[in-house]
C-alpha positions in Angstrom: 64.0 3.8 -0.5 61.9 5.5 -3.1 58.6 7.2 -2.8 55.5 6.7 -5.0 56.2 9.6 -7.3 59.8 8.6 -8.0 58.6 5.0 -8.8 55.8 6.3 -11.0 58.3 8.5 -13.0 60.7 5.6 -13.5 57.9 3.3 -14.7 56.2 5.9 -16.9 52.9 5.5 -15.1 50.8 7.5 -12.7 51.1 7.5 -8.9 47.6 5.9 -8.7 48.8 3.0 -10.9 51.7 2.3 -8.7 49.4 2.4 -5.7 47.1 -0.1 -7.4 50.0 -2.5 -8.1 51.2 -2.2 -4.5 47.7 -3.0 -3.1 46.9 -5.7 -5.7 43.9 -3.8 -7.0 42.2 -4.3 -10.4 42.5 -1.9 -13.3 46.2 -2.5 -14.2 47.0 -4.6 -17.3 49.7 -7.3 -16.9 52.3 -5.5 -19.0 52.1 -2.3 -16.9 52.0 -4.3 -13.7 55.2 -6.1 -14.6 56.9 -2.8 -15.5 56.0 -1.3 -12.1 57.2 -4.5 -10.3 60.5 -4.4 -12.3 61.0 -0.8 -11.1 60.1 -1.8 -7.5 62.7 -4.5 -7.6 65.3 -1.8 -8.2 63.7 0.9 -6.1 61.9 -0.7 -3.1 59.1 1.5 -1.8 58.2 2.4 1.7 55.5 5.1 2.6 57.6 7.4 4.6 61.2 6.4 3.8 63.2 4.1 6.1 61.6 5.5 9.2 58.5 3.5 8.4 60.5 0.4 9.0 61.3 1.4 12.6 58.3 1.9 14.8 55.0 0.7 13.2 54.5 -2.2 15.6 54.0 -4.6 12.7 56.1 -7.5 11.5 55.8 -9.7 8.4 55.7 -13.5 8.7 56.4 -15.2 5.4 55.9 -19.0 5.0 56.2 -20.9 1.7 52.8 -22.7 1.9 49.9 -23.6 4.1 49.0 -27.1 2.8 51.9 -28.7 4.8 50.8 -28.5 8.4 54.3 -27.7 9.6 54.1 -24.2 8.2 50.8 -23.2 9.8 52.3 -24.5 13.0 55.3 -22.2 12.5 53.1 -19.3 11.6 51.0 -19.8 14.8 54.1 -20.0 17.0 55.7 -17.0 15.4 52.5 -14.9 15.7 52.0 -15.9 19.3 55.5 -14.9 20.3 55.3 -11.6 18.3 52.0 -10.8 20.0 53.4 -11.3 23.4 56.2 -8.8 22.5 53.6 -6.3 21.4 53.8 -6.7 17.6 51.0 -7.2 15.2 51.7 -9.7 12.4 51.0 -9.9 8.6 51.1 -13.5 7.3 52.1 -14.2 3.7 51.9 -17.5 1.8 54.9 -16.9 -0.6 54.2 -19.8 -3.0 50.6 -18.9 -3.7 49.4 -18.8 -7.2 49.0 -15.1 -7.2 52.2 -13.7 -5.7 55.8 -14.7 -5.1 58.0 -14.0 -2.1 59.6 -10.9 -3.6 56.2 -9.4 -4.4 54.9 -10.0 -0.9 58.0 -8.3 0.5 57.3 -5.2 -1.6 53.7 -5.2 -0.3 54.9 -5.6 3.3 57.3 -2.7 2.9 54.5 -0.6 1.4 52.6 -1.2 4.6 55.4 -0.1 6.8 56.4 -3.4 8.5 59.2 -3.1 11.0 60.9 -6.4 10.1 60.3 -9.8 8.6 60.7 -13.5 9.5 61.1 -15.8 6.5 60.4 -19.5 7.1 62.1 -21.6 4.5 62.9 -18.6 2.2 63.5 -18.9 -1.5 67.2 -18.8 -0.9 67.0 -22.5 0.1 66.3 -23.3 -3.5 69.9 -23.8 -4.4 69.2 -24.5 -8.1 67.0 -21.6 -8.8 67.8 -18.0 -9.8 70.4 -16.1 -7.8 68.4 -14.4 -5.0 71.4 -13.4 -2.9 71.4 -10.0 -4.5 67.7 -9.5 -3.7 68.2 -10.2 0.0 71.4 -8.2 0.0 69.6 -5.1 -1.4 67.0 -5.5 1.4 69.8 -5.5 4.0 71.4 -2.5 2.4 68.0 -0.6 2.6 67.9 -1.3 6.3 65.3 -4.0 6.3 65.6 -6.2 9.5 65.1 -9.9 8.7 65.5 -13.3 10.3 65.6 -16.6 8.4 64.0 -19.8 9.8 65.4 -23.0 8.2 67.1 -21.0 5.5 70.5 -19.7 6.5 72.9 -18.2 3.9 76.5 -17.8 5.1 77.1 -15.2 2.4 74.4 -12.9 3.9 74.5 -11.1 7.2 71.0 -12.4 8.1 70.2 -14.0 11.5 69.3 -17.7 11.1 67.4 -20.0 13.3 67.3 -23.6 12.1 66.8 -27.3 12.9 69.8 -29.4 12.2 68.7 -31.1 8.9 71.8 -33.1 8.5 71.5 -34.5 12.0 67.8 -35.3 11.3 68.8 -37.4 8.3 71.5 -39.1 10.3 69.3 -39.9 13.3 66.5 -41.2 11.1 68.8 -43.5 9.2 70.7 -44.7 12.3 67.4 -45.6 13.9 66.6 -47.9 11.0 70.1 -49.4 10.9 69.8 -50.2 14.6 66.6 -52.1 13.8 68.6 -54.2 11.3 67.9 -52.5 8.0 70.7 -52.2 5.5 68.7 -51.1 2.4 67.5 -47.7 3.5 66.0 -45.5 0.9 65.5 -41.7 0.9 62.2 -40.2 -0.2 63.6 -36.8 -0.9 62.3 -33.4 -1.8 63.7 -31.7 -4.9 67.4 -32.2 -5.5 68.0 -28.4 -5.5 66.5 -28.0 -2.1 69.1 -27.2 0.6 67.2 -29.2 3.4 67.0 -32.2 1.1 70.7 -32.0 0.4 71.5 -31.7 4.2 69.3 -34.7 5.1 71.0 -36.7 2.3 74.4 -35.9 3.8 73.1 -37.2 7.2 71.7 -40.3 5.5 75.0 -41.0 3.7 77.0 -40.5 6.9 74.9 -43.0 8.9 75.0 -45.6 6.2 78.8 -45.3 5.8 79.3 -45.4 9.5 77.5 -48.7 9.5 79.7 -50.0 6.6 76.9 -49.7 4.0 77.5 -48.0 0.7 75.0 -45.1 0.2 73.7 -46.2 -3.2 72.3 -43.3 -5.3 69.7 -45.7 -6.6 68.1 -45.6 -3.1 67.3 -41.9 -3.5 64.2 -40.7 -5.2 63.4 -36.9 -5.6 59.9 -35.5 -6.0 58.0 -32.3 -5.1 57.3 -31.8 -1.4 53.9 -33.1 -0.4 52.0 -36.3 -0.1 51.7 -36.8 -3.8 55.5 -36.3 -4.2 56.1 -38.9 -1.4 53.9 -41.4 -3.2 55.6 -40.8 -6.5 59.1 -41.1 -5.1 58.5 -44.3 -3.1 56.8 -45.9 -6.1 60.0 -45.4 -8.1 62.0 -47.0 -5.2 59.6 -49.9 -4.9 59.7 -50.6 -8.6 63.5 -50.4 -8.8 65.9 -53.3 -8.6 67.3 -51.9 -5.4 64.0 -52.1 -3.5 64.6 -50.8 0.1 63.2 -52.4 3.3 62.9 -48.9 4.9 62.8 -45.3 3.9 63.4 -41.9 5.5 61.4 -39.0 4.1 62.1 -35.3 3.8 58.8 -34.4 5.6 55.9 -36.0 7.3 53.8 -34.8 4.5 55.8 -36.9 2.1 55.7 -39.8 4.5 51.9 -39.8 4.4 52.1 -40.2 0.7 54.5 -43.2 1.2 52.0 -44.8 3.6 49.2 -44.3 1.1 51.2 -45.8 -1.8 52.3 -48.8 0.4 48.7 -49.4 1.3 47.6 -49.2 -2.3 50.2 -51.9 -3.2 49.3 -54.1 -0.3 52.7 -53.6 1.3 52.5 -53.8 5.1 54.1 -51.0 7.1 56.2 -51.7 9.1 56.5 -55.4 8.5 57.5 -55.1 4.9 58.5 -51.4 4.8 59.6 -49.1 7.7 58.9 -45.4 7.3 60.4 -42.4 9.1 59.1 -38.8 8.5 60.3 -35.4 9.6 58.5 -32.5 11.3 56.2 -34.4 13.7 53.0 -32.7 12.4 49.8 -33.4 14.5 48.5 -36.1 12.2 51.7 -38.1 12.5 50.4 -39.6 15.7 46.9 -40.3 14.3 47.6 -41.9 10.9 47.7 -45.7 10.7 50.3 -46.8 11.5 51.3 -43.9 13.7 54.4 -42.3 12.1 57.9 -42.5 13.5 59.4 -39.1 12.9 62.0 -36.4 13.8 60.3 -33.6 15.6 61.3 -30.0 15.1 61.1 -27.8 18.3 58.8 -25.3 16.6 57.9 -23.3 19.6 61.5 -22.8 20.7 62.6 -22.0 17.2 59.8 -19.4 16.8 60.6 -17.8 20.1 64.3 -17.5 19.2 63.5 -16.0 15.8 61.0 -13.4 17.0 63.2 -12.5 20.0 66.2 -11.9 17.7 64.1 -9.8 15.4 62.7 -7.8 18.2 66.1 -7.1 19.7 67.4 -5.9 16.3 64.4 -3.6 15.9 64.7 -2.1 19.4 66.6 1.2 19.1 68.7 0.4 22.2 69.1 -3.3 21.1 70.6 -2.3 17.8 73.7 -0.9 19.6 74.5 -4.3 21.1 73.4 -6.6 18.3 75.7 -6.8 15.3 76.9 -9.3 12.8 75.2 -12.6 11.9 73.4 -14.7 14.4 72.9 -18.4 14.0 71.2 -20.9 16.3 70.8 -24.5 15.5 68.2 -26.7 17.2 68.5 -30.5 17.6 65.7 -32.6 16.2 64.2 -35.3 18.4 63.5 -38.9 17.3 59.9 -39.9 18.1 59.4 -43.6 17.7 55.9 -44.8 16.9 54.5 -47.7 14.9 55.8 -47.2 11.4 59.3 -48.7 12.0 60.3 -52.3 13.0 63.0 -54.8 12.3 63.0 -56.0 8.6 61.0 -59.2 8.0 
């Protein structure tokens, strides 16, 4: 990995300018900042070379957002486990308005983190720019990483994940067992790997029951409550109006409940709703939300333990190759599902 002086020469700026960019300080115009970041993309910086990645006692925790309660829950569980193993943590919100994941990674490397845990990393965006090369370069530079809910078979990165396809299957099967045959899917973006996996489970459960998985029963929207309301509105206004829906997340499901209430549709008498994540408010909304729970604490423990073992000088001799652990989601039945009227 490059030092400050080498990066400064490549970008045609001073060392102090590179330092300002790395530390997000004022005094650098946007054109210069982008030029420095472009060089950093090719020549990642760490203060004392690769040794700074080895024994600083600090790990980076990268989550995509904090507005969805599932991600703060993951961050807390990861930080708690890291602390118990003697690590300090730096938390980054990688879809913030000011910085993207790659920029946060550069900042963490500049601060000498030992390794990183990525929760739902950018690689799960299957329709976006090719980021395999970006992660591959980090691996080549000796950066230790673990993905949570974001595995990539083409990369030798340990992966801890919930079984998204099984979640879609269990949610749909629950509704079929209640008697529903028109089961819609309030999905996140079509390019999202978790959305695709849940759709595969939804399709499998419907076909197992002898029901054709009609593409008209799927509505894509951005993750979040507003996206959930937008997607279910399209389904309710369609000619193939469902009697039940599964959702990519509890956050989206909350938007579904709000839109149903706005339209005077009774949940679950007229529309059954199943979420995913089991966020704390799922049991407090009205009606309480039936959902698929992720075992967040267990997943966080597995991710941090795997990273710690790979960071340990002795552990590195026994840990090699990719590591993948898949956790089973758990159906939590509450008040938002019932047989169709």
